[in-house]
N, C-alpha and C positions, 0 to 999 in steps of 0.2 A: 522445727517445723521441715517440709521438705517441699519443692515444687518443681511442676514438669511431672507430676505423679497424678495417678487415676485416683490418687487419696485425698487430691486437695482439699479443703473444705467446700472452696466454690463450687467445683464437679459433686461433693455427695450431697450436701445440703441440696443443691439445684434437683437429687436426684429424690430424696426424702418427701415420703405421704404421711410422714407418723404426725403426732401433735407434738410427742415429749419425747420419744424414745431417739437418744442421736443428738440428742441438745439440751447441752452442749455439746461439740465437736472438737475433740481437739487430736491432732496429729504430732507426733514427734517424730525424730529422722533416726531417735534410736532411742531406749531406754533397756534396767534390767525388767523386767516384768509391767505388763499394763494393770494386771490386776493390783498390785502392790502402788502402782501410781495412783488407780482408782480409789484403793483403800486408804492413801494418803489425804486425797483429798474429800473423799466420804467423811472423816475424822474432823474436817474441817470444813462438816456443813453443807457441801457442795450438791446440788438440785438431783433429785432424782430425775433418771435418762442421760446424764454426763458420760458419754461414750469418749473414750482414750483409745487413740489406734497405733501403731508404729512402725516403721518400714523395717527395724530389726530388732531383737529381743536379745540378751544376751545371757539372760536368768528365766526362760520359757520354763512353765511347769506346766505339768498336766496331774492326773490324778497319783497321790500315795507319793508322793515327792520325783515322778520321775521327768527328765528334762524334755522340755519342746523342744527342737528343731526347729531355727525362727533364722533363717539366711536373709539379706537384707535384698528388697524391696521384689520380695515374687513372690512372697504366699501372703495372708491375711492376718493379723494377730489383733485383737482388742479386746476392751472388758468395759462392761457397762454397769451403769448403778442404779440398782431399783431399792427401794424405799417399802417394803408392801408392810399395808399396817395388818402384821399375822401375828398370831406364837407363831412362836419357833418349830414347833413340830409339825404345824402345817404347811412349812416351805417347800420341805423337799421336793415337792414333783417339779417343781420349777426344772432343774435338771431338762425331766420329760420333755416337759412343754415348751423348753430351748430346742431341744432336738428335734422336737416336731416341726418347729418355724424354719428351722435350718433347712431339714428336707425337703419342706414346700417349697422352700428359693431356690434350691439345686433343682428338682422337677421343673419348675419354672421355666429354667437354663437351660434343659433339655435331659436333664441325669437323673438314674435313676438310683437313687439311695438305699441305702439301708440301715435300720438303725440297731445298734449293739449297745443292750444294757452292761451302763448307765447310761452312758455319756460320750459311744465312739459312732460317726459315720461312716459308710464302710461301700465302697465303690466295685462291679464288677468289674475283674480284668481276665487275662486271656491265663493268666496266674490261680486265678481265684481272689475271694474278696479281699479288699485291702483296706486302709485307712486313712480316709481322705479329709477327716475334721475330727477334732474331740473338745468336749467343752469341760470347766472347769466351774464349778457354785462355791463359792468362798459367803461365810454367814458369818455378822456381827451380832452378838443380840445385848439387850439388858433385862435383866429378869430372865421370864420366858416369853416376851415378845422379840422381834426380827429391830435390830438398828438399822442395819442396812444389808444386801445383798451384791454381791459383785461378782457377775456371771461373765468368767472371759472363755472367749474362743479362737482356736486355731484352726485354720482352713488351711491345707495346701496348695493348692492356686495355680499360678504358674511354675514351678521346681519342674524342670527337665530331667534331675538327677537326684538322687537320694542316698544320705551315707548308707555303708554296704550296714552298717547295724539294723538300719530301719530299712533297707532295700525292699525285706522278702515281707514284711508286713502293712507297706504304707506305699500309697501313690498320691497323687495330683492330681487336679484338675485337666490342668494341661496332658498330661504323659493320657488319660483317658480318651480326651476327648481328639488330641491332636492340635492344638489350638489355643493361643493366650487365651483370656479371659478379664475380664474388665472388673478389678476388685473395689471397685465402688458401685459398681451397678450390684455384683452382691450382696455387700454390705447394706445397701439400701434394701435391695430385696429381701434379706433377712429382718431387718428391724419392722419393714411394712409387715411382715408375716408374724413376727412374733409379738407386737402392739396389739391387737386383739386378743391372742391367744392370753395372755398379760391379766387385759382390762378386764376377761370372762372370768379367768381364774380367782381375780379377787371378788366378784360379785358371787360366782354359782359355785365357787370351787376348781377340783383339779379335774371331773369328768370329762367334759367337751376333749378338755387339749390331753388327757388321754387317748383317748377315742383316736384326735388325732396321730398320735403316738403311736397306736400301733397300725395302721395304717404303711407303715413301713417297717414296723420291728420286725426282727429278729424271734420268731417265737413257733414253738412246735420242734425245736431241734433237741437232741439230745444235747448237756455239758455238762462243765463240772466247775464249779465256781471254787475259787479259792477262795478263803475267807480268814481271817488270824486266829481261828481257833479250831483253823481244817481248811479241806474241802470236802464237797458234797455234790454229789452227781443226782443227775435228773432230766425231766423235761420242762424247757422254759415255754409255763402255759399260758401265765398273763403278767400284770402287774398290778398291784392293789393300789386304793384312793392315795396309799403313801407315798405310794413311787416304787415299792418293795418287788423283787422279781420274786415270782412263785414259779416252788420248781416242782415237779409231781418226782417224788423220787419211786425207784423199782418197786417200794411197796405199797407203793398208791397213796401215800403221805404227802399233803400238798404243805411245803415246807416256805414261809416268806422270808427273801433274804434283802437286807436291809443298806450291805455292801460288802463288796467284794469284789474279784476278777473272773469274769468269763471267760474261757476255750471251749472250744466247741470241739464234742466228740464224735 
């Protein structure tokens, strides 16, 4: 565990208003991946709500195996253990719910985020919209039921410089607003926004959470979705209850897209 950080347990737990998310709280000075750490502990029956945070990742990852830039003591890298008592097929909208919660936490801190389906948060910069955060949901199932879900979150918080390979597509909260941010405060705000959305999802389904996602979503824009079986062009019109992106093609057909990489046209 590190000391003298805005992520120390004493500071974060004092700011937490949740009943179970972020409890227990584990802070590591360095690890390969917080999601791997949580998955290992989940297999050993760790409780729902476990949060693993690290100051540095050596093997951080995003969707489709992309590496996640994870320098030390600058940003927020964490993973949360959830155990929704649901069929696996009903758990997929959780990525969008988490995105909505993170967007609302950033709004409360004075930012104006945009949600790009399925798991990116963008901020406006003089050079255009740039990625500031990403979420990765990894699920383990037993038969057709969810055994556990690991929700990984990476947020570029206090980086002043970004590597050349991502500098044209990414930014940080500090680069956008011009001042350092308290990572513990941001983490507590995210968990406080997520817990009621997650609780409502378990009881009532995804409708309310998806409405919250739509408030910040990049919709109504022409895009190209790159899928394993090829690409498809259309206008991103909405999402359905499964979290699939609904594309309206030039022929007027509505096509649900369950997985893919979106680029704007």
